[in-house]
ZADO-1210 file (C-alpha; in nm, 4 decimals, padded with zeros to 6 digits):
<atoms>
<atom x="04.4768" y="05.4958" z="-00.2536" code="MET" pos="1"/>
<atom x="04.1000" y="05.4583" z="-00.2816" code="LYS" pos="2"/>
<atom x="04.1030" y="05.6579" z="-00.6044" code="GLY" pos="3"/>
<atom x="04.3596" y="05.4196" z="-00.7495" code="ASN" pos="4"/>
<atom x="04.1530" y="05.1186" z="-00.6441" code="LEU" pos="5"/>
<atom x="03.8514" y="05.2550" z="-00.8344" code="LYS" pos="6"/>
<atom x="04.0684" y="05.3191" z="-01.1404" code="LYS" pos="7"/>
<atom x="04.2207" y="04.9709" z="-01.1243" code="ILE" pos="8"/>
<atom x="03.8760" y="04.8142" z="-01.0984" code="THR" pos="9"/>
<atom x="03.7407" y="05.0274" z="-01.3847" code="ASP" pos="10"/>
<atom x="04.0355" y="04.9407" z="-01.6086" code="LYS" pos="11"/>
<atom x="04.0044" y="04.5701" z="-01.5272" code="THR" pos="12"/>
<atom x="03.6335" y="04.5674" z="-01.6093" code="ILE" pos="13"/>
<atom x="03.6999" y="04.7627" z="-01.9281" code="GLN" pos="14"/>
<atom x="03.9621" y="04.5072" z="-02.0348" code="ASP" pos="15"/>
<atom x="03.7330" y="04.2091" z="-01.9750" code="LEU" pos="16"/>
<atom x="03.3800" y="04.3341" z="-02.0358" code="LEU" pos="17"/>
<atom x="03.3635" y="04.2176" z="-02.3971" code="GLN" pos="18"/>
<atom x="03.4582" y="03.8608" z="-02.3025" code="ASN" pos="19"/>
<atom x="03.1633" y="03.6248" z="-02.3250" code="GLU" pos="20"/>
<atom x="03.2821" y="03.4471" z="-02.0100" code="ILE" pos="21"/>
<atom x="03.4923" y="03.6154" z="-01.7401" code="ILE" pos="22"/>
<atom x="03.6783" y="03.3602" z="-01.5317" code="LEU" pos="23"/>
<atom x="03.8030" y="03.4545" z="-01.1842" code="PRO" pos="24"/>
<atom x="04.1573" y="03.3733" z="-01.2968" code="SER" pos="25"/>
<atom x="04.1247" y="03.6157" z="-01.5903" code="SER" pos="26"/>
<atom x="03.9875" y="03.8901" z="-01.3683" code="TYR" pos="27"/>
<atom x="04.2614" y="03.8635" z="-01.1069" code="PHE" pos="28"/>
<atom x="04.5326" y="03.8377" z="-01.3718" code="LYS" pos="29"/>
<atom x="04.4102" y="04.1602" z="-01.5311" code="SER" pos="30"/>
<atom x="04.3571" y="04.3246" z="-01.1903" code="PHE" pos="31"/>
<atom x="04.7136" y="04.2354" z="-01.0890" code="ASP" pos="32"/>
<atom x="04.8552" y="04.3813" z="-01.4120" code="LYS" pos="33"/>
<atom x="04.6614" y="04.7067" z="-01.3733" code="ASN" pos="34"/>
<atom x="04.7584" y="04.7358" z="-01.0060" code="ALA" pos="35"/>
<atom x="05.1244" y="04.7132" z="-01.1036" code="ARG" pos="36"/>
<atom x="05.0703" y="04.9858" z="-01.3652" code="ASP" pos="37"/>
<atom x="04.9510" y="05.2090" z="-01.0777" code="PHE" pos="38"/>
<atom x="05.2474" y="05.1021" z="-00.8587" code="ASP" pos="39"/>
<atom x="05.0127" y="04.9490" z="-00.6010" code="VAL" pos="40"/>
<atom x="05.1285" y="04.6633" z="-00.3779" code="GLU" pos="41"/>
<atom x="04.8412" y="04.4140" z="-00.3637" code="LEU" pos="42"/>
<atom x="04.9569" y="04.2618" z="-00.0346" code="ASN" pos="43"/>
<atom x="04.9707" y="04.5938" z="00.1484" code="ALA" pos="44"/>
<atom x="04.7310" y="04.5918" z="00.4481" code="PRO" pos="45"/>
<atom x="04.5793" y="04.9287" z="00.3563" code="ASP" pos="46"/>
<atom x="04.5029" y="04.8090" z="00.0045" code="PHE" pos="47"/>
<atom x="04.3476" y="04.4850" z="00.1313" code="GLU" pos="48"/>
<atom x="04.1262" y="04.6862" z="00.3671" code="ASN" pos="49"/>
<atom x="04.0118" y="04.9139" z="00.0858" code="GLU" pos="50"/>
<atom x="03.9296" y="04.6160" z="-00.1367" code="ILE" pos="51"/>
<atom x="03.7156" y="04.4763" z="00.1456" code="SER" pos="52"/>
<atom x="03.5423" y="04.8126" z="00.1884" code="GLU" pos="53"/>
<atom x="03.4778" y="04.8366" z="-00.1870" code="LEU" pos="54"/>
<atom x="03.3295" y="04.4848" z="-00.1993" code="ILE" pos="55"/>
<atom x="03.1045" y="04.5605" z="00.0993" code="ILE" pos="56"/>
<atom x="02.9942" y="04.8872" z="-00.0612" code="GLU" pos="57"/>
<atom x="02.9091" y="04.7123" z="-00.3891" code="GLU" pos="58"/>
<atom x="02.7187" y="04.4353" z="-00.2099" code="LEU" pos="59"/>
<atom x="02.5210" y="04.6944" z="-00.0148" code="ASN" pos="60"/>
<atom x="02.4376" y="04.8753" z="-00.3397" code="ASN" pos="61"/>
<atom x="02.3230" y="04.5521" z="-00.5041" code="ILE" pos="62"/>
<atom x="02.1139" y="04.4643" z="-00.2000" code="ASN" pos="63"/>
<atom x="01.9550" y="04.8109" z="-00.2011" code="ARG" pos="64"/>
<atom x="01.8740" y="04.7866" z="-00.5748" code="TYR" pos="65"/>
<atom x="01.7215" y="04.4406" z="-00.5311" code="MET" pos="66"/>
<atom x="01.5089" y="04.5451" z="-00.2338" code="ASN" pos="67"/>
<atom x="01.3801" y="04.8486" z="-00.4210" code="LYS" pos="68"/>
<atom x="01.3042" y="04.6419" z="-00.7311" code="ALA" pos="69"/>
<atom x="01.1176" y="04.3745" z="-00.5326" code="VAL" pos="70"/>
<atom x="00.9245" y="04.6442" z="-00.3463" code="GLU" pos="71"/>
<atom x="00.8082" y="04.7965" z="-00.6750" code="ASN" pos="72"/>
<atom x="00.7219" y="04.4575" z="-00.8254" code="ILE" pos="73"/>
<atom x="00.5048" y="04.3738" z="-00.5249" code="ASP" pos="74"/>
<atom x="00.3399" y="04.7145" z="-00.5398" code="MET" pos="75"/>
<atom x="00.2694" y="04.6849" z="-00.9141" code="ILE" pos="76"/>
<atom x="00.1102" y="04.3424" z="-00.8619" code="SER" pos="77"/>
<atom x="-00.1063" y="04.4691" z="-00.5767" code="SER" pos="78"/>
<atom x="-00.2051" y="04.7851" z="-00.7656" code="THR" pos="79"/>
<atom x="-00.2990" y="04.5859" z="-01.0767" code="ALA" pos="80"/>
<atom x="-00.5322" y="04.3664" z="-00.8720" code="GLU" pos="81"/>
<atom x="-00.6866" y="04.6706" z="-00.7033" code="ASP" pos="82"/>
<atom x="-00.7327" y="04.8409" z="-01.0405" code="ALA" pos="83"/>
<atom x="-00.9096" y="04.5375" z="-01.1872" code="GLN" pos="84"/>
<atom x="-01.1514" y="04.5332" z="-00.8957" code="GLN" pos="85"/>
<atom x="-01.2071" y="04.9100" z="-00.9129" code="ALA" pos="86"/>
<atom x="-01.2876" y="04.8842" z="-01.2825" code="ILE" pos="87"/>
<atom x="-01.5374" y="04.6071" z="-01.2109" code="LYS" pos="88"/>
<atom x="-01.6934" y="04.8177" z="-00.9360" code="ASP" pos="89"/>
<atom x="-01.6812" y="05.1328" z="-01.1514" code="ASN" pos="90"/>
<atom x="-01.5093" y="05.3022" z="-00.8561" code="ASP" pos="91"/>
<atom x="-01.3673" y="05.6246" z="-01.0047" code="ALA" pos="92"/>
<atom x="-01.2272" y="05.7705" z="-00.6767" code="PRO" pos="93"/>
<atom x="-01.0406" y="05.4465" z="-00.6114" code="ARG" pos="94"/>
<atom x="-00.8958" y="05.4458" z="-00.9643" code="LEU" pos="95"/>
<atom x="-00.7778" y="05.8022" z="-00.9097" code="LYS" pos="96"/>
<atom x="-00.5952" y="05.6993" z="-00.5921" code="ARG" pos="97"/>
<atom x="-00.4405" y="05.4021" z="-00.7734" code="LEU" pos="98"/>
<atom x="-00.3237" y="05.6338" z="-01.0496" code="ASN" pos="99"/>
<atom x="-00.1380" y="05.8413" z="-00.7873" code="SER" pos="100"/>
<atom x="00.0313" y="05.5237" z="-00.6653" code="LYS" pos="101"/>
<atom x="00.1334" y="05.4364" z="-01.0223" code="LEU" pos="102"/>
<atom x="00.2874" y="05.7806" z="-01.0697" code="ILE" pos="103"/>
<atom x="00.4881" y="05.7349" z="-00.7501" code="LYS" pos="104"/>
<atom x="00.6052" y="05.3892" z="-00.8638" code="MET" pos="105"/>
<atom x="00.7062" y="05.5324" z="-01.2000" code="LYS" pos="106"/>
<atom x="00.9168" y="05.7956" z="-01.0228" code="ASN" pos="107"/>
<atom x="01.0708" y="05.5317" z="-00.7947" code="ASP" pos="108"/>
<atom x="01.1629" y="05.3135" z="-01.0929" code="ILE" pos="109"/>
<atom x="01.3113" y="05.6130" z="-01.2732" code="SER" pos="110"/>
<atom x="01.5203" y="05.6931" z="-00.9651" code="GLU" pos="111"/>
<atom x="01.6341" y="05.3303" z="-00.9428" code="LEU" pos="112"/>
<atom x="01.7394" y="05.3337" z="-01.3085" code="LYS" pos="113"/>
<atom x="01.9391" y="05.6498" z="-01.2421" code="ASN" pos="114"/>
<atom x="02.1166" y="05.4844" z="-00.9504" code="GLN" pos="115"/>
<atom x="02.2030" y="05.1872" z="-01.1682" code="ILE" pos="116"/>
<atom x="02.2908" y="05.3647" z="-01.4922" code="TYR" pos="117"/>
<atom x="02.4352" y="05.7030" z="-01.3882" code="LEU" pos="118"/>
<atom x="02.8029" y="05.7614" z="-01.3146" code="ASP" pos="119"/>
<atom x="02.8153" y="05.9014" z="-00.9585" code="PRO" pos="120"/>
<atom x="03.0977" y="06.1474" z="-01.0308" code="LEU" pos="121"/>
<atom x="02.9740" y="06.3137" z="-01.3504" code="THR" pos="122"/>
<atom x="02.6027" y="06.2226" z="-01.3515" code="GLN" pos="123"/>
<atom x="02.6437" y="06.1125" z="-01.7131" code="THR" pos="124"/>
<atom x="02.5519" y="05.7570" z="-01.8092" code="TYR" pos="125"/>
<atom x="02.7859" y="05.4827" z="-01.6907" code="SER" pos="126"/>
<atom x="02.9499" y="05.2007" z="-01.8872" code="ARG" pos="127"/>
<atom x="02.6776" y="04.9721" z="-01.7442" code="ARG" pos="128"/>
<atom x="02.4222" y="05.1791" z="-01.9367" code="TRP" pos="129"/>
<atom x="02.6158" y="05.1320" z="-02.2611" code="ILE" pos="130"/>
<atom x="02.6230" y="04.7554" z="-02.2342" code="TYR" pos="131"/>
<atom x="02.2606" y="04.7273" z="-02.1223" code="ASN" pos="132"/>
<atom x="02.0853" y="05.0016" z="-02.3193" code="GLN" pos="133"/>
<atom x="02.2923" y="05.1088" z="-02.6214" code="ALA" pos="134"/>
<atom x="02.4072" y="04.7711" z="-02.7524" code="ILE" pos="135"/>
<atom x="02.2630" y="04.4231" z="-02.7869" code="ASN" pos="136"/>
<atom x="02.3747" y="04.1120" z="-02.5998" code="ASN" pos="137"/>
<atom x="02.5883" y="04.0093" z="-02.8960" code="ASP" pos="138"/>
<atom x="02.7804" y="04.3400" z="-02.8832" code="GLY" pos="139"/>
<atom x="02.6077" y="04.5062" z="-03.1796" code="SER" pos="140"/>
<atom x="02.4465" y="04.8492" z="-03.1798" code="PHE" pos="141"/>
<atom x="02.0711" y="04.8757" z="-03.1291" code="LYS" pos="142"/>
<atom x="02.0408" y="05.1797" z="-03.3578" code="ALA" pos="143"/>
<atom x="02.2469" y="05.3902" z="-03.5965" code="GLU" pos="144"/>
<atom x="02.4305" y="05.7175" z="-03.5517" code="GLY" pos="145"/>
<atom x="02.7747" y="05.8589" z="-03.4788" code="LEU" pos="146"/>
<atom x="03.0038" y="05.7461" z="-03.1993" code="LEU" pos="147"/>
<atom x="03.2234" y="06.0212" z="-03.0554" code="LEU" pos="148"/>
<atom x="03.5100" y="05.8977" z="-02.8397" code="PHE" pos="149"/>
<atom x="03.6527" y="06.1567" z="-02.5986" code="ILE" pos="150"/>
<atom x="03.9827" y="06.0998" z="-02.4195" code="ASN" pos="151"/>
<atom x="04.0791" y="06.3469" z="-02.1446" code="LEU" pos="152"/>
<atom x="04.4534" y="06.3591" z="-02.1895" code="VAL" pos="153"/>
<atom x="04.5754" y="06.5252" z="-01.8696" code="ASP" pos="154"/>
<atom x="04.3813" y="06.3649" z="-01.5845" code="CYS" pos="155"/>
<atom x="04.6316" y="06.0905" z="-01.5044" code="ASP" pos="156"/>
<atom x="04.9091" y="06.3485" z="-01.4795" code="TYR" pos="157"/>
<atom x="04.6961" y="06.5755" z="-01.2601" code="LEU" pos="158"/>
<atom x="04.6026" y="06.2874" z="-01.0314" code="ALA" pos="159"/>
<atom x="04.9647" y="06.1759" z="-00.9972" code="HIS" pos="160"/>
<atom x="05.1020" y="06.5285" z="-00.9465" code="LYS" pos="161"/>
<atom x="04.8243" y="06.7016" z="-00.7511" code="TYR" pos="162"/>
<atom x="04.5909" y="06.4275" z="-00.6273" code="GLY" pos="163"/>
<atom x="04.2711" y="06.2512" z="-00.7303" code="ASN" pos="164"/>
<atom x="04.0438" y="06.5297" z="-00.6056" code="LEU" pos="165"/>
<atom x="04.1748" y="06.7798" z="-00.8596" code="LEU" pos="166"/>
<atom x="04.1596" y="06.5224" z="-01.1397" code="ALA" pos="167"/>
<atom x="03.8016" y="06.4338" z="-01.0466" code="ASP" pos="168"/>
<atom x="03.7056" y="06.8021" z="-01.0483" code="ASN" pos="169"/>
<atom x="03.8493" y="06.8363" z="-01.3993" code="VAL" pos="170"/>
<atom x="03.6556" y="06.5289" z="-01.5164" code="ILE" pos="171"/>
<atom x="03.3352" y="06.6757" z="-01.3704" code="GLN" pos="172"/>
<atom x="03.4009" y="07.0124" z="-01.5318" code="TYR" pos="173"/>
<atom x="03.4670" y="06.8697" z="-01.8788" code="ILE" pos="174"/>
<atom x="03.1630" y="06.6397" z="-01.8617" code="ALA" pos="175"/>
<atom x="02.9427" y="06.9393" z="-01.7826" code="LYS" pos="176"/>
<atom x="03.1233" y="07.1496" z="-02.0442" code="PHE" pos="177"/>
<atom x="03.0548" y="06.8910" z="-02.3157" code="LEU" pos="178"/>
<atom x="02.6902" y="06.8491" z="-02.2161" code="SER" pos="179"/>
<atom x="02.6319" y="07.2251" z="-02.2125" code="ASN" pos="180"/>
<atom x="02.7831" y="07.2699" z="-02.5591" code="LYS" pos="181"/>
<atom x="02.5830" y="06.9829" z="-02.7076" code="PHE" pos="182"/>
<atom x="02.2639" y="07.1134" z="-02.5481" code="ASN" pos="183"/>
<atom x="02.3296" y="07.4629" z="-02.6816" code="ALA" pos="184"/>
<atom x="02.3417" y="07.3193" z="-03.0357" code="GLU" pos="185"/>
<atom x="02.0223" y="07.1173" z="-02.9766" code="ASN" pos="186"/>
<atom x="02.2010" y="06.7978" z="-03.0754" code="LEU" pos="187"/>
<atom x="02.0335" y="06.4633" z="-03.0106" code="VAL" pos="188"/>
<atom x="02.2898" y="06.2758" z="-02.8024" code="TYR" pos="189"/>
<atom x="02.3561" y="06.0518" z="-02.5045" code="GLU" pos="190"/>
<atom x="02.6837" y="06.0802" z="-02.3128" code="ILE" pos="191"/>
<atom x="02.8375" y="05.8032" z="-02.1053" code="ALA" pos="192"/>
<atom x="03.1566" y="05.7830" z="-01.9013" code="ARG" pos="193"/>
<atom x="03.3285" y="05.4757" z="-02.0411" code="TYR" pos="194"/>
<atom x="03.6321" y="05.4726" z="-01.8138" code="SER" pos="195"/>
<atom x="03.8059" y="05.7089" z="-01.5746" code="ASN" pos="196"/>
<atom x="03.9262" y="05.9542" z="-01.8404" code="ASN" pos="197"/>
<atom x="03.7102" y="05.8560" z="-02.1368" code="GLN" pos="198"/>
<atom x="03.3605" y="05.9413" z="-02.2543" code="PHE" pos="199"/>
<atom x="03.1511" y="05.8031" z="-02.5368" code="ILE" pos="200"/>
<atom x="02.8830" y="06.0216" z="-02.6914" code="ILE" pos="201"/>
<atom x="02.6169" y="05.8660" z="-02.9149" code="PHE" pos="202"/>
<atom x="02.4814" y="06.1242" z="-03.1605" code="ILE" pos="203"/>
<atom x="02.1881" y="06.1035" z="-03.4017" code="LYS" pos="204"/>
<atom x="02.0921" y="06.2995" z="-03.7121" code="ASP" pos="205"/>
<atom x="02.4368" y="06.4506" z="-03.7757" code="GLU" pos="206"/>
<atom x="02.7076" y="06.4020" z="-04.0387" code="THR" pos="207"/>
<atom x="03.0668" y="06.3130" z="-03.9590" code="VAL" pos="208"/>
<atom x="03.1831" y="06.6376" z="-04.1202" code="GLU" pos="209"/>
<atom x="02.9544" y="06.8690" z="-03.9221" code="SER" pos="210"/>
<atom x="03.0237" y="06.6896" z="-03.5935" code="LEU" pos="211"/>
<atom x="03.3977" y="06.6927" z="-03.6540" code="ASN" pos="212"/>
<atom x="03.3910" y="07.0689" z="-03.7119" code="SER" pos="213"/>
<atom x="03.1766" y="07.1275" z="-03.4032" code="PHE" pos="214"/>
<atom x="03.3949" y="06.9167" z="-03.1718" code="VAL" pos="215"/>
<atom x="03.7118" y="07.0831" z="-03.3001" code="LYS" pos="216"/>
<atom x="03.5634" y="07.4205" z="-03.2118" code="ASN" pos="217"/>
<atom x="03.4638" y="07.3239" z="-02.8580" code="ILE" pos="218"/>
<atom x="03.8025" y="07.1599" z="-02.8033" code="ARG" pos="219"/>
<atom x="03.9691" y="07.4842" z="-02.9071" code="LEU" pos="220"/>
<atom x="03.7420" y="07.6744" z="-02.6698" code="LEU" pos="221"/>
<atom x="03.8302" y="07.4424" z="-02.3819" code="LEU" pos="222"/>
<atom x="04.2002" y="07.4611" z="-02.4650" code="GLY" pos="223"/>
<atom x="04.1873" y="07.8403" z="-02.4429" code="ASN" pos="224"/>
<atom x="04.0093" y="07.8345" z="-02.1059" code="THR" pos="225"/>
<atom x="04.2242" y="07.8746" z="-01.7941" code="THR" pos="226"/>
<atom x="04.1034" y="07.6585" z="-01.5062" code="LEU" pos="227"/>
<atom x="04.1854" y="07.7383" z="-01.1449" code="LYS" pos="228"/>
<atom x="04.1837" y="07.5015" z="-00.8489" code="SER" pos="229"/>
<atom x="04.0833" y="07.6045" z="-00.4970" code="LYS" pos="230"/>
<atom x="04.4527" y="07.5920" z="-00.4070" code="ALA" pos="231"/>
<atom x="04.5282" y="07.8530" z="-00.6726" code="GLY" pos="232"/>
<atom x="04.6796" y="07.6213" z="-00.9353" code="LEU" pos="233"/>
<atom x="04.6068" y="07.7540" z="-01.2839" code="MET" pos="234"/>
<atom x="04.6184" y="07.5326" z="-01.5889" code="PHE" pos="235"/>
<atom x="04.4716" y="07.4597" z="-01.9296" code="LYS" pos="236"/>
<atom x="04.3629" y="07.1186" z="-02.0483" code="THR" pos="237"/>
<atom x="04.2048" y="06.9583" z="-02.3523" code="THR" pos="238"/>
<atom x="04.0917" y="06.6280" z="-02.4975" code="PHE" pos="239"/>
<atom x="04.1526" y="06.4008" z="-02.7942" code="ASN" pos="240"/>
<atom x="03.8613" y="06.2683" z="-02.9944" code="PHE" pos="241"/>
<atom x="03.7663" y="06.0297" z="-03.2706" code="GLY" pos="242"/>
<atom x="03.4407" y="05.9881" z="-03.4636" code="ILE" pos="243"/>
<atom x="03.2979" y="05.6838" z="-03.6412" code="VAL" pos="244"/>
<atom x="02.9652" y="05.6260" z="-03.8095" code="GLU" pos="245"/>
<atom x="02.7817" y="05.3124" z="-03.7009" code="TYR" pos="246"/>
<atom x="02.4735" y="05.1253" z="-03.8117" code="HIS" pos="247"/>
<atom x="02.2384" y="04.8850" z="-03.6450" code="SER" pos="248"/>
<atom x="02.4049" y="04.5457" z="-03.5967" code="MET" pos="249"/>
<atom x="02.7582" y="04.6884" z="-03.6404" code="ASN" pos="250"/>
<atom x="02.9924" y="04.5671" z="-03.3661" code="ASN" pos="251"/>
<atom x="03.0323" y="04.8199" z="-03.0847" code="PHE" pos="252"/>
<atom x="03.3840" y="04.7147" z="-02.9864" code="GLN" pos="253"/>
<atom x="03.5102" y="04.7424" z="-03.3456" code="ASP" pos="254"/>
<atom x="03.3629" y="05.0926" z="-03.3778" code="SER" pos="255"/>
<atom x="03.5030" y="05.1952" z="-03.0400" code="LEU" pos="256"/>
<atom x="03.8520" y="05.0789" z="-03.1315" code="GLU" pos="257"/>
<atom x="03.8368" y="05.2728" z="-03.4587" code="LYS" pos="258"/>
<atom x="03.7257" y="05.5895" z="-03.2782" code="ALA" pos="259"/>
<atom x="03.9889" y="05.5450" z="-03.0066" code="ALA" pos="260"/>
<atom x="04.2603" y="05.4907" z="-03.2676" code="SER" pos="261"/>
<atom x="04.1541" y="05.8089" z="-03.4473" code="ALA" pos="262"/>
<atom x="04.1797" y="06.0042" z="-03.1216" code="SER" pos="263"/>
<atom x="04.5502" y="05.9410" z="-03.0638" code="PHE" pos="264"/>
<atom x="04.7424" y="06.2646" z="-03.1021" code="GLN" pos="265"/>
<atom x="04.9782" y="06.4801" z="-02.9000" code="SER" pos="266"/>
<atom x="04.8502" y="06.7409" z="-02.6543" code="ASN" pos="267"/>
<atom x="05.0367" y="06.9193" z="-02.3795" code="GLU" pos="268"/>
<atom x="04.9112" y="07.0384" z="-02.0418" code="LEU" pos="269"/>
<atom x="04.9982" y="07.3976" z="-01.9576" code="THR" pos="270"/>
<atom x="05.0296" y="07.4783" z="-01.5859" code="ILE" pos="271"/>
<atom x="05.1104" y="07.8118" z="-01.4273" code="THR" pos="272"/>
<atom x="05.1236" y="07.9165" z="-01.0651" code="LYS" pos="273"/>
</atoms>
């Protein structure tokens, strides 16, 4: 059930994230609707316990992020004061030691950003990264490029039929597959997991035509690849995709909806024993 809870939460946030103000009533109304879509009884004791565990886990994460951030802020302030004094004293050895501390702080901050902005399952960027780094507060893009929307078509079926673990393994595999193919072509891109089964890839310095041809080829390659679970289940899977060109100050949600609409097409999952 924990896998369903994460999916319900993700879908609820996805539904509401573009709202300027999210009221508690709106959140719980959407959460209730999505829970019913997953055939989950909200009043079930097990589900209530898992919600409590999820809230505690999120609060612990937030507390850990805040403590780490405050620790680095205090250290930066102290190091800056020490550096000013060392410069006045022309103390080269002391400046060298302070430089080592700055390098460590830089690594700590980088690690903290990864914890905040990386999706724990796929190690791609998370939706939080999109809304904090790729677009402005008003929902417009910060730069220009191509938006590639990827929809993994079979994961819900796999999760329902064979369990969340298999579906998660497929999501991990495809995320790595996509990254490897884009890296092999030396494309300038950033990939983020937008929802449970969906990825958004921001690409620079490419045309719609060349990207469309490239993605069709890697989709064909994936579709011809037989995957095998540890339990011996063999199957083939694929994805739908849509591409839109965007410019600075274009609305992200409008572009996303266009790309998602373009991705709708029929694909079938092939499973053999």
